[in-house]
C-alpha positions in Angstrom: 186.8 79.1 28.1 186.9 77.2 31.9 184.6 78.1 34.9 188.4 78.9 36.6 188.7 82.1 34.1 188.5 85.4 35.6 187.1 88.1 34.0 188.8 91.6 34.5 186.7 94.7 33.4 189.9 97.4 33.3 187.5 100.5 33.2 190.4 103.0 32.5 190.3 102.1 28.8 187.2 103.3 27.4 187.9 105.4 24.3 185.5 104.7 21.2 183.5 102.6 22.6 186.2 100.4 23.5 186.7 97.9 25.9 189.7 96.5 27.5 188.7 93.1 28.7 191.4 90.7 30.4 191.0 86.9 30.3 192.9 85.1 32.5 193.2 81.8 34.9 194.4 83.3 37.7 195.5 79.8 39.3 197.7 79.6 36.0 199.1 83.1 36.0 200.2 82.6 40.0 202.5 79.4 38.8 203.8 80.3 35.5 204.8 84.1 37.4 206.8 81.8 39.9 208.5 80.1 37.5 209.3 83.2 35.1 210.5 85.1 38.9 212.7 81.6 38.9 214.2 82.8 35.4 215.2 85.9 35.7 217.2 85.1 38.7 218.9 82.4 36.6 219.7 85.4 34.1 221.3 87.4 36.5 218.6 89.8 37.5 217.2 90.6 40.4 213.5 89.8 40.5 213.0 92.1 43.6 214.4 95.3 42.3 211.7 98.2 41.5 211.3 97.4 37.8 211.1 93.7 37.8 208.6 93.3 40.8 205.4 92.5 38.6 207.6 91.4 35.5 206.6 87.4 36.2 203.0 88.3 36.8 202.8 90.3 33.3 204.8 87.4 31.6 202.5 85.2 32.8 199.1 86.9 31.8 200.9 87.4 28.3 201.7 84.1 27.7 198.2 83.4 28.8 196.8 85.3 26.0 199.2 84.6 23.4 198.4 81.0 23.3 194.4 81.0 24.3 193.6 79.4 21.0 194.0 75.8 22.8 190.8 77.2 24.4 189.1 77.4 21.2 187.2 75.6 18.7 188.0 77.0 15.6 185.4 74.5 13.7 182.6 76.0 16.3 183.3 78.8 15.4 182.8 78.5 11.7 179.2 76.0 12.3 178.1 79.4 14.4 177.9 81.0 11.1 177.2 78.9 8.3 174.2 80.1 6.1 172.7 78.5 2.6 173.0 80.5 -0.4 173.5 79.3 -3.9 177.2 81.0 -4.5 180.0 79.3 -6.3 182.5 82.1 -7.0 185.5 82.6 -4.8 185.2 84.0 -1.6 188.6 85.5 -0.4 189.8 87.3 3.1 193.3 88.4 2.5 195.8 90.4 4.8 194.2 88.9 8.1 197.0 89.8 10.7 198.7 86.9 12.6 200.5 86.9 15.8 201.8 83.7 16.9 205.2 81.6 18.9 207.1 79.3 17.0 207.2 76.0 19.0 210.9 76.0 18.4 212.4 78.7 20.7 208.9 80.2 21.3 209.7 83.4 20.0 207.2 85.2 17.7 206.0 85.2 14.3 204.0 87.4 12.5 202.6 88.7 8.8 199.3 87.9 6.9 197.3 85.3 6.2 195.2 85.0 3.0 192.4 82.9 3.1 189.6 81.9 0.3 187.3 79.2 -0.2 184.5 78.3 -3.4 181.2 77.7 -1.6 178.7 74.6 -2.0 175.7 75.4 -1.3 176.6 77.5 1.9 178.7 80.3 3.0 180.1 81.5 6.3 179.8 85.0 8.5 183.0 86.9 6.8 184.4 87.6 10.5 184.9 83.8 11.5 187.6 83.2 8.9 190.0 85.4 10.6 189.1 84.1 14.3 189.7 80.6 12.8 192.8 81.7 11.9 193.6 83.7 15.5 192.6 80.4 16.9 195.1 78.4 15.4 197.8 81.1 15.5 197.5 81.5 19.2 199.3 78.6 20.2 202.9 77.3 20.1 203.0 76.8 16.2 205.4 76.3 12.8 204.2 77.9 9.9 203.7 75.3 7.8 201.2 73.3 10.4 199.2 76.8 10.7 198.7 76.9 7.1 197.5 73.3 6.8 195.2 73.3 10.1 193.4 76.4 8.7 192.8 74.7 5.7 191.8 71.6 7.3 189.1 73.2 9.5 187.4 75.3 6.9 187.3 72.3 4.3 186.3 69.9 6.7 183.5 72.2 8.8 181.8 73.8 5.1 182.8 71.2 2.5 183.4 73.6 0.0 184.5 73.2 -3.5 188.3 74.2 -2.6 190.0 76.0 -0.1 193.1 78.2 -0.5 195.6 79.3 2.7 198.7 81.4 2.0 200.5 82.9 5.1 203.2 85.3 4.3 205.5 86.0 8.0 208.7 87.4 9.6 210.5 85.0 12.0 211.9 86.5 14.8 214.1 83.3 15.7 215.3 84.1 12.3 215.7 87.8 12.9 217.3 88.1 16.5 218.8 85.3 16.7 220.4 82.6 14.7 221.0 83.4 11.0 219.8 86.9 11.8 218.3 87.6 8.5 215.9 90.8 9.4 214.4 91.4 6.1 213.9 87.1 5.1 209.8 86.7 4.9 208.7 83.0 4.7 205.8 82.2 2.9 203.6 79.0 3.2 200.6 77.8 0.7 198.0 74.9 0.5 195.2 73.7 -1.4 191.9 71.9 -1.9 189.5 71.1 -4.3 188.9 73.5 -7.2 192.1 75.5 -6.1 194.8 72.8 -7.2 193.6 74.1 -10.5 196.1 76.2 -12.0 193.5 78.8 -13.2 191.6 78.9 -10.1 195.1 79.3 -8.1 196.3 81.9 -10.4 193.2 83.8 -9.7 193.6 83.3 -6.1 197.5 84.7 -6.4 196.3 87.5 -8.5 193.7 88.7 -6.1 196.0 88.5 -2.8 198.9 90.6 -5.0 196.4 93.3 -6.0 195.3 96.2 -4.4 191.5 96.6 -5.0 190.8 99.6 -2.5 
């Protein structure tokens, strides 16, 4: 984050040790809010009515949050928690929630990512994998690119024996508009190294479909 980022601690949401922290660039929020106010007027609304007075600012903050991945470096996230370990079996983190914005209509798509790798002398802290997923998801995206970026980041940074990524997502641009199919799910996948072998890939697919807990 840049020095321009303003930190606002909201004290009202202190439950079970959770602190709600808003991070936003105040100058950017002001600029975005100006344009969102103009958009409301163009849509036929009255930006001055009570229910919409604070909407431009709220939307500006929401959009900045939903695209904060541009300020994050996924490779550095991984490098911050790499440990030497003699383990060469599959490491799988599945059912990682993803929320992103389609770059074509700026409507949400959401679902789950399943990410696995086979270590090559080094492992990474497990929490870093969902953080990498989130860093790429919190940008304007297409699901195909998101899948590849996650795979490439892990492969380049950790240099494992193989990486597997599968994403299952529902796209609001298909559900709310256009074809208007509410129950369609899009699945994308990408593999490197050992996961290109059918036996390893089949084990991965079996594990992400199993309920072991």
